[in-house]
TINU-729592 format. One line per field, with one value per residue (C-alpha): residue in three letters; y, x, z. Coordinates in nm, 3 decimals, decimal comma. Each point is the difference from the previous one (the first is absolute). Example, Ala and Ser with C-alpha at 12.3 -4.5 7.8 and 13.67 -1.06 7.14 Angstrom:
residuo = [ALA:SER]
yy = [-0,450:0,344]
xx = [1,230:0,137]
zz = [0,780:-0,066]
//
This chain:
residuo = [MET:LYS:ILE:GLN:LEU:LEU:GLU:ILE:GLY:SER:GLU:THR:GLU:GLN:LEU:SER:ALA:CYS:ARG:LEU:SER:LEU:LEU:LEU:ASP:ILE:GLU:THR:PRO:GLN:ASN:GLN:ILE:SER:THR:VAL:LEU:LYS:LEU:ALA:ARG:GLN:LEU:LEU:ALA:VAL:ASP:TYR:ALA:VAL:MET:GLN:PHE:HIS:HIS:GLU:PRO:TYR:ALA:TRP:VAL:SER:MET:SER:SER:GLY:LEU:LYS:ALA:TYR:ALA:CYS:SER:ALA:LEU:PHE:ALA:ASP:LEU:GLN:ALA:HIS:VAL:TYR:VAL:ASP:ASP:GLN:HIS:ALA:ASP:TYR:ALA:ALA:PHE:VAL:SER:GLU:VAL:SER:ARG:LEU:GLY:LEU:VAL:ALA:GLU:PRO:ARG:LEU:LEU:VAL:LEU:ASN:LEU:ARG:ASN:THR:GLU:GLY:GLN:SER:PHE:GLY:GLN:VAL:VAL:PHE:PHE:ASP:GLN:GLN:THR:ALA:PRO:PHE:THR:GLN:ASP:GLN:ILE:GLN:MET:LEU:GLN:GLU:LEU:PHE:ILE:ASN:LEU:ILE:LYS:HIS:ILE:GLU:LEU:LYS:ILE:ASP:TYR:ALA:GLU:LEU:LYS:GLU:MET:ASN:GLU:GLN:GLN:SER:ALA:LEU:ASN:PHE:SER:LYS:THR:LYS:PHE:PHE:GLN:ILE:ILE:ALA:HIS:ASP:LEU:ARG:ALA:PRO:PHE:HIS:GLY:LEU:LEU:GLY:PHE:SER:GLU:VAL:LEU:ALA:GLN:GLU:ARG:ASP:SER:LEU:ASP:GLU:ALA:SER:ILE:GLN:ASN:ILE:ALA:ASP:TYR:LEU:HIS:ASP:THR:THR:GLN:SER:THR:TYR:SER:LEU:LEU:GLU:SER:LEU:LEU:ASN:TRP:ALA:MET:ALA:GLU:GLY:GLY:ARG:PHE:VAL:PHE:HIS:PRO:ILE:ASN:PHE:GLN:LEU:LYS:GLN:ALA:SER:LYS:ILE:VAL:PHE:ASP:VAL:LEU:ASN:GLY:LEU:ALA:ILE:LYS:LYS:LYS:ILE:GLN:LEU:ILE:ASP:THR:VAL:PRO:GLU:GLU:ILE:LYS:VAL:PHE:ALA:ASP:ILE:ASN:MET:VAL:THR:SER:VAL:ILE:GLN:ASN:LEU:VAL:SER:ASN:ALA:LEU:LYS:PHE:THR:HIS:MET:ASP:GLY:THR:GLY:VAL:VAL:LYS:ILE:THR:ALA:GLU:LEU:SER:GLU:LYS:GLY:VAL:GLU:ILE:SER:ILE:GLN:ASP:THR:GLY:LEU:GLY:MET:THR:PRO:GLN:GLN:ILE:GLU:GLN:LEU:PHE:GLN:PRO:ARG:LEU:THR:VAL:SER:PHE:LYS:GLY:THR:ASP:GLY:GLU:LYS:GLY:MET:GLY:LEU:GLY:LEU:VAL:LEU:CYS:LYS:ARG:PHE:VAL:GLU:ILE:ASN:GLN:GLY:GLU:ILE:GLU:VAL:TYR:SER:LYS:GLU:GLY:GLU:GLY:THR:LEU:PHE:LYS:VAL:THR:LEU:PRO:GLN:ALA:GLU:SER:HIS:LEU:ALA:LEU:GLY:ALA:SER:GLN:LYS:ARG:ILE:GLU:VAL:SER:PRO]
yy = [18,379:0,035:0,005:-0,299:0,108:-0,241:0,005:0,031:-0,324:-0,338:0,119:0,148:-0,316:0,169:0,253:-0,141:0,142:0,353:0,107:0,376:-0,043:-0,229:0,257:0,242:-0,249:-0,076:-0,305:0,156:0,244:0,262:-0,008:0,307:-0,030:0,029:0,302:0,189:-0,067:0,102:0,324:0,067:-0,055:0,247:0,249:-0,022:-0,057:-0,300:-0,329:-0,254:-0,051:-0,291:-0,070:-0,262:-0,076:-0,144:-0,379:-0,053:-0,201:0,227:0,361:0,149:0,173:0,255:0,118:0,097:-0,364:-0,061:-0,150:-0,295:-0,187:-0,011:-0,282:0,158:0,077:0,286:0,248:0,323:-0,134:0,269:0,270:-0,054:0,290:0,249:0,164:0,010:0,008:0,232:0,144:0,233:-0,286:-0,110:-0,365:0,071:-0,151:-0,322:-0,041:0,071:-0,267:-0,246:0,061:-0,036:-0,322:-0,145:0,071:0,217:0,286:0,133:0,306:0,125:0,303:-0,130:0,078:-0,244:0,052:-0,178:-0,134:0,051:-0,068:0,254:-0,121:0,082:-0,362:-0,082:-0,277:0,046:0,224:0,139:0,090:0,223:0,018:0,050:0,120:0,363:0,269:0,260:-0,031:-0,051:0,324:0,054:0,051:-0,340:-0,164:0,168:-0,106:-0,351:-0,013:0,112:-0,268:-0,273:0,135:-0,065:-0,346:-0,079:0,105:-0,220:-0,295:0,047:0,005:-0,319:-0,164:0,106:-0,128:-0,334:-0,042:0,089:-0,241:-0,278:0,076:-0,004:-0,338:-0,137:0,132:-0,153:-0,334:0,033:0,077:-0,303:-0,213:0,129:-0,076:-0,356:-0,037:0,098:-0,217:-0,294:0,077:-0,007:-0,319:-0,162:0,089:-0,095:-0,377:-0,045:0,213:-0,263:-0,235:0,273:0,109:-0,358:-0,117:0,326:-0,032:-0,352:0,132:0,293:-0,191:-0,348:0,084:-0,173:-0,328:-0,025:-0,178:0,144:-0,210:0,124:0,359:-0,042:-0,150:0,290:0,251:-0,165:0,007:0,366:0,091:-0,192:0,132:0,356:-0,031:-0,138:0,262:0,272:-0,148:0,004:0,360:0,096:-0,163:0,180:0,333:-0,064:0,020:0,342:0,197:0,220:0,347:0,000:-0,289:-0,276:-0,320:-0,082:-0,316:-0,169:-0,349:-0,227:-0,369:-0,150:-0,331:-0,027:-0,172:0,336:0,142:-0,311:-0,033:0,358:-0,073:-0,330:0,158:0,285:-0,207:-0,331:0,138:0,078:-0,345:-0,166:0,206:-0,112:-0,363:0,010:-0,168:0,254:-0,177:0,161:-0,240:0,255:-0,149:0,188:-0,014:0,174:0,361:0,267:0,336:0,243:0,265:-0,194:0,242:-0,021:-0,379:-0,030:0,210:-0,204:-0,330:0,150:0,125:-0,331:-0,206:0,239:-0,041:-0,377:-0,014:0,226:-0,235:-0,339:-0,210:0,019:-0,360:-0,125:-0,143:0,321:0,026:0,293:-0,088:0,220:-0,179:0,094:-0,174:0,081:0,003:0,100:0,351:0,050:-0,060:-0,108:0,081:-0,172:0,094:-0,266:-0,036:-0,249:0,277:0,130:0,044:0,251:0,020:0,107:0,335:0,058:-0,090:0,261:0,270:-0,092:0,239:0,276:0,333:-0,006:0,052:-0,066:-0,370:-0,195:-0,365:-0,135:-0,243:-0,313:0,204:0,286:0,199:0,257:0,154:-0,271:0,129:0,336:-0,072:-0,203:0,296:0,121:-0,362:-0,032:0,333:-0,103:-0,331:0,181:0,253:-0,296:-0,139:-0,282:-0,152:-0,082:-0,259:-0,138:-0,337:-0,061:-0,196:0,072:-0,234:-0,141:0,268:0,246:-0,006:0,318:-0,035:0,278:-0,034:0,215:0,020:-0,248:0,148:-0,019:-0,003:0,301:0,220:0,162:0,060:0,347:0,044:0,233:0,238:0,164:0,219:-0,148:0,194:-0,203:0,111:-0,073]
xx = [34,657:-0,369:-0,261:-0,236:-0,355:-0,273:-0,373:-0,187:-0,182:0,125:0,363:0,008:-0,035:0,148:-0,281:-0,124:0,315:-0,088:-0,211:-0,011:-0,039:-0,297:-0,155:0,017:-0,186:0,300:-0,170:-0,342:-0,141:-0,008:0,382:0,087:0,376:-0,058:-0,229:0,238:0,312:-0,173:-0,120:0,351:0,159:-0,241:0,075:0,375:-0,033:0,229:0,010:0,060:-0,094:0,101:-0,146:0,120:-0,085:0,261:0,003:-0,213:0,139:-0,129:0,040:-0,287:0,104:-0,240:0,043:-0,211:-0,086:-0,132:0,115:0,240:0,188:0,377:0,144:0,253:0,051:0,145:-0,009:0,166:0,028:0,260:-0,263:-0,158:0,193:-0,122:-0,335:0,066:0,290:0,013:0,280:0,100:0,066:0,355:-0,087:-0,180:0,275:-0,003:-0,375:0,025:0,268:-0,228:-0,283:0,240:0,142:-0,350:-0,040:-0,307:0,133:0,346:0,114:-0,348:-0,119:-0,123:-0,221:-0,025:-0,258:0,018:-0,332:-0,023:-0,284:-0,127:0,266:0,278:0,086:0,078:-0,210:0,078:0,114:-0,140:0,237:-0,069:0,234:0,036:0,264:-0,099:0,243:-0,227:0,020:-0,306:-0,126:-0,058:-0,371:-0,019:0,186:-0,225:-0,320:0,141:0,071:-0,355:-0,138:0,199:-0,073:-0,366:0,088:0,191:-0,300:-0,219:0,237:0,001:-0,380:0,000:0,241:-0,213:-0,312:0,165:0,121:-0,343:-0,166:0,238:-0,059:-0,376:0,023:0,213:-0,248:-0,291:0,180:0,079:-0,363:-0,111:0,259:-0,115:-0,362:0,089:0,213:-0,282:-0,246:0,235:0,040:-0,379:-0,007:0,265:-0,178:-0,352:0,060:0,095:-0,298:-0,234:0,115:0,000:-0,354:-0,129:0,132:-0,081:-0,357:-0,021:0,129:-0,246:-0,312:0,055:0,179:-0,257:0,018:0,380:0,197:0,318:0,226:-0,172:0,018:0,369:0,066:-0,175:0,182:0,334:-0,083:-0,104:0,315:0,232:-0,166:-0,003:0,368:0,087:-0,211:0,171:0,335:-0,104:-0,121:0,331:0,182:-0,217:0,061:0,374:-0,036:-0,160:0,133:0,286:0,070:-0,027:-0,245:0,253:-0,027:0,273:0,167:0,188:0,122:0,129:0,070:-0,306:-0,178:-0,278:-0,210:-0,029:-0,198:-0,207:-0,097:-0,131:-0,210:-0,124:-0,100:-0,182:-0,189:-0,064:-0,322:-0,133:0,106:-0,188:-0,308:0,008:0,072:0,333:0,312:0,285:0,338:0,339:0,289:0,277:0,315:0,145:0,353:-0,068:0,121:-0,030:0,166:-0,284:-0,222:-0,207:-0,293:-0,028:0,033:-0,268:-0,239:0,068:-0,074:-0,301:-0,151:0,056:-0,143:-0,295:-0,082:0,041:-0,251:-0,233:-0,020:0,009:-0,313:-0,184:-0,127:0,263:0,230:0,191:0,371:0,240:0,362:0,308:0,327:0,360:0,313:0,346:0,056:0,277:-0,146:-0,033:-0,292:-0,315:-0,323:-0,320:-0,359:-0,229:-0,375:-0,263:-0,235:-0,174:0,310:0,031:-0,029:0,302:-0,173:-0,035:0,366:0,104:-0,185:0,135:0,293:-0,148:-0,056:-0,377:-0,189:-0,332:0,069:-0,217:-0,100:-0,231:0,137:-0,169:-0,173:-0,096:0,318:0,102:0,323:0,249:0,340:-0,012:0,327:0,168:0,144:0,184:0,088:0,184:0,174:0,109:0,137:0,195:0,140:0,130:0,174:-0,252:-0,247:-0,369:-0,175:-0,352:-0,127:-0,373:-0,269:-0,368:-0,164:0,331:0,141:0,290:0,368:0,201:0,377:0,216:0,378:0,215:0,376:0,123:0,163:0,377:0,224:0,204:-0,307:-0,032:-0,341:-0,119:0,296:-0,165:-0,287:-0,114:-0,283:-0,174:-0,253:-0,307:-0,159:-0,354]
zz = [6,884:-0,067:0,274:-0,007:0,071:0,106:-0,051:0,332:0,059:-0,119:-0,026:0,350:0,206:0,310:0,012:0,332:0,163:-0,112:0,299:-0,062:-0,376:0,054:0,235:-0,294:-0,224:-0,222:-0,155:-0,058:-0,259:0,282:0,015:0,208:-0,061:-0,374:0,048:0,231:-0,208:-0,321:0,164:0,137:-0,343:-0,154:0,277:-0,068:-0,374:0,035:-0,191:0,279:0,363:0,227:0,344:0,242:0,362:0,235:0,039:-0,313:-0,293:-0,278:-0,109:-0,200:-0,325:-0,149:-0,361:-0,298:-0,074:0,351:0,330:0,011:0,272:0,040:0,212:0,237:0,368:0,205:-0,288:0,119:0,355:0,078:-0,046:0,342:0,153:-0,266:-0,064:-0,374:-0,245:-0,303:-0,209:0,287:0,242:0,079:-0,072:-0,327:-0,218:0,203:-0,046:-0,372:-0,021:0,183:-0,248:-0,292:0,146:0,020:-0,370:0,042:-0,217:-0,075:0,195:0,089:0,184:0,328:0,298:0,290:0,274:0,335:0,130:0,375:0,239:0,254:0,246:-0,247:-0,085:-0,362:-0,155:-0,369:-0,283:-0,323:-0,285:-0,303:-0,300:-0,375:-0,245:-0,009:0,115:0,162:0,382:0,218:0,157:0,370:-0,066:-0,169:0,288:0,259:-0,179:-0,033:0,373:0,079:-0,230:0,175:0,348:-0,081:-0,133:0,320:0,212:-0,219:0,047:0,378:0,002:-0,207:0,244:0,299:-0,172:-0,086:0,360:0,141:-0,242:0,104:0,369:-0,059:-0,176:0,283:0,257:-0,191:-0,009:0,371:0,085:-0,200:0,179:0,340:-0,085:-0,096:0,310:0,237:-0,187:0,047:0,371:0,037:-0,203:0,221:0,322:-0,104:-0,002:0,370:0,101:-0,142:0,276:0,266:-0,085:-0,025:0,338:0,178:-0,133:0,146:0,331:0,000:-0,105:0,149:0,323:0,221:-0,193:0,010:0,270:0,150:-0,223:-0,316:0,118:0,080:-0,344:-0,170:0,218:-0,082:-0,370:0,011:0,188:-0,235:-0,314:0,130:0,091:-0,344:-0,176:0,197:-0,097:-0,365:0,031:0,156:-0,291:-0,251:0,168:-0,019:-0,376:0,017:-0,286:0,108:-0,138:-0,378:-0,004:0,053:0,195:0,249:-0,127:0,284:-0,094:0,277:0,059:0,169:0,048:-0,259:0,267:0,179:-0,292:-0,071:0,369:0,011:-0,309:0,142:0,332:-0,175:-0,258:0,175:0,153:-0,347:-0,119:0,289:-0,073:-0,366:0,100:-0,181:0,132:0,011:0,026:0,062:-0,058:-0,052:0,161:0,295:-0,140:-0,331:-0,004:-0,265:-0,058:-0,060:0,157:0,257:-0,015:-0,378:0,003:0,271:-0,207:-0,315:0,179:0,175:-0,327:-0,177:0,287:0,037:-0,370:0,026:0,287:-0,191:-0,297:0,174:0,047:0,337:0,001:0,246:-0,267:-0,073:0,081:-0,019:0,058:0,061:-0,072:-0,071:-0,120:-0,126:-0,376:-0,239:-0,022:0,377:0,236:-0,178:0,189:-0,117:0,083:-0,141:0,022:-0,115:-0,107:-0,309:-0,212:-0,284:-0,375:-0,211:-0,055:0,375:0,055:-0,258:0,196:0,345:0,021:-0,214:0,182:-0,041:0,321:-0,175:-0,060:0,240:0,045:0,267:0,259:0,132:0,274:-0,233:0,072:-0,260:-0,117:-0,094:-0,098:0,174:0,178:-0,274:-0,188:0,308:0,089:-0,329:0,057:0,352:-0,130:-0,273:0,249:0,200:-0,310:-0,025:-0,244:0,020:-0,217:-0,015:-0,121:-0,014:-0,179:0,024:0,252:0,124:0,228:-0,020:0,091:0,060:0,018:0,143:-0,023:0,231:0,065:0,258:0,311:-0,002:0,303:-0,111:-0,021:0,341:0,150:-0,088:-0,232:-0,249:-0,025:-0,319:-0,119:-0,299:-0,200:-0,091:-0,328:-0,087]
//
């Protein structure tokens, strides 16, 4: 049997599974495994060296012609209980037999060193052998151990660095996600305040010219809008990222009308101000299985954008509808507004906070909430689509799972990480 050696690169397609080897730059010109094994062979004056880490598919074979890969697993797995094995060890003959069986060399002299971390756990082995007869000296073995103690410390530093780098990248992504989240909260709350500020200004500046009925109507509107806005704020706060930067995902069976009514109550004041007819025809009987807070925010963002880009000449209409389809519950938010070009549609769900189009009243910032809208729909196992033509309005369709009788209210609660 002859060992089959592979060139590192195109022949080692499982290299991605070699975590520790990759940390030691196995596939780069700065290959530290090659350097250490070559130095160790020179120290021992030996022809061959093989290094393998546990749970990696390749062993690395160093010889005079360079470093090659050997496809195998669990090489010398029985060594984990030993610091090293030389010709004085009781199991020496068994290890020699193992090397011979692999076809590396016939009846070699052998030295096997166990690689242990600072906690004493074995994570690999390195084997030295050739066909010479002179035994390895204790000085050679001691120097070899010191060399690999330094390598082990280097590996542990590499692991710590890689983990810290990953944590830093995760934290950066989390910070970006938090920033977007708070921007979207501000975006969601700004729309109802247009109505609150407008009617409170009328009440403050024109109090003397208003009769009691008008004052009562304004007071009722302010109360209803404030109540609805508070309800929306409460819903938004329920999403607050939990420990680890994760949203609480709590799907339940609920009437879709509950979400659409909140949105209607919050945004109808803005619609009236812009002379747009906001219509909610979602049937009372339609139920979905989803997170009600996420669904409310999705509808609110889509309706808010529809109002933003619908004409203010009294002819504008924004309509919220829903119906059952083969895929589930299909929610439609349709407007008679400005519409979009194909290029604008392509950018809608891209995570670019700089994209901005002006609304019919000079509003800025279209699409700020659409990235998270898409994510919320996907978390709820749904789909979101957009159909639009410039000058002819826009239609957003959101499909969500239909509520089923066997799904109990509040049946599940998960934590879902939302990446930027």
